[in-house]
N, C-alpha and C positions, 0 to 999 in steps of 0.2 A: 535834351540840354537846353539851357536857359539862353539868351539870345546874348552875344558876344560882340564886340566890335571888330572889325578886320583886324586891325592891327594883332590884338589881343589873339584872335584866331591864327594869324600867321605865325606869332612867337608858338603857340601850343604847337602846330603842325610840325615847326621847326625843332621844336625839343622831343617830340615822337620820332623825327626823322634820325636826330643825332642818336636817340635810345636805341634805335632799330640797328643803326650802323654799328653802335658799340656794341650791341649783341652779338651781329652778324661777325664781327672782328674776335669776341671771345671765342665764339663757336667753331674755332677753325677744324672741328671734327665733323661739321655739317658740310658736305660736298655740294657744289653750284648743281649739280646735274640733280642730286636730290631735290633740293630746292625748285627748281625748273617742273622736274617730275609731280612733285605735291603741290607748289604752289604758283604755278606757272611765272616765276619769277626768280632772279639770282642776283647775286652780287654785281655782276656785270651788266645786269638790267638795271639795276639802281644806279651805277655809274654812269650809264648812257643817259638814264633820266636826268641826273644833275647836270652832265654836260649840255643837254636839250635845253634846260632851265637857263643854264648859262647863257647860252648862246642866243635864247630868246630875248633877255635882259642886252644882248651885244656885250657881254662879256666873254673876254678868249678863254678856252679854256681847252686843253689838249684832250686826249682818250687817256693818255699815261697818267696825268693830273686828277681826272675825274675817277681813275680806277683808282688811286694811292689814296685819294680821299674815302673812299668806302672802303678798301681793304687796308686801310692803316700802315701801307706800306707798298712799295713797287711791286707791280702785279706780278714779274717774272718771279720775284723773291717770293712770295705769297704761293705762288704755284709749285717753285721749286719745295719750299717747306711743308706745305699742307695737302696739294692736289692729288689725289691717287687717281690711277687710270679708270675708267668706267666699266664697271662688267657690263656682261652682255644682256644681262635682265635690265640692269640700269639705262643701257642704249636702247634696248626694246621698249621700255617703258617711254622714254623719251620720242620716239619714233611715232610710237602710238598715240603720245598726246600731241603731237605737233599736226599728226593728220586728222585730229578731232575737229569740227566746228566749234569755235568759240563765239 
């Protein structure tokens, strides 16, 4: 990639983040546990990273606020509408991935 200034790089990275969040908001069929098992992160991770970034800039952001920014609605509502119970297979894959060194 050609050399770009820091401000432009930040704008590009922000655009990518917004696109990823919009994609995950549209893909309500994809469960967080599947994201965790396949990619090692999920919507909750993104919301935690957003909260961490806000706190690093001394900006107040609650866990609920960061989750709503990522989920596009209150987390409890998203969970009620779209989250299903994890299957035994999903739970086993999650436990295995968590036990592996990274």
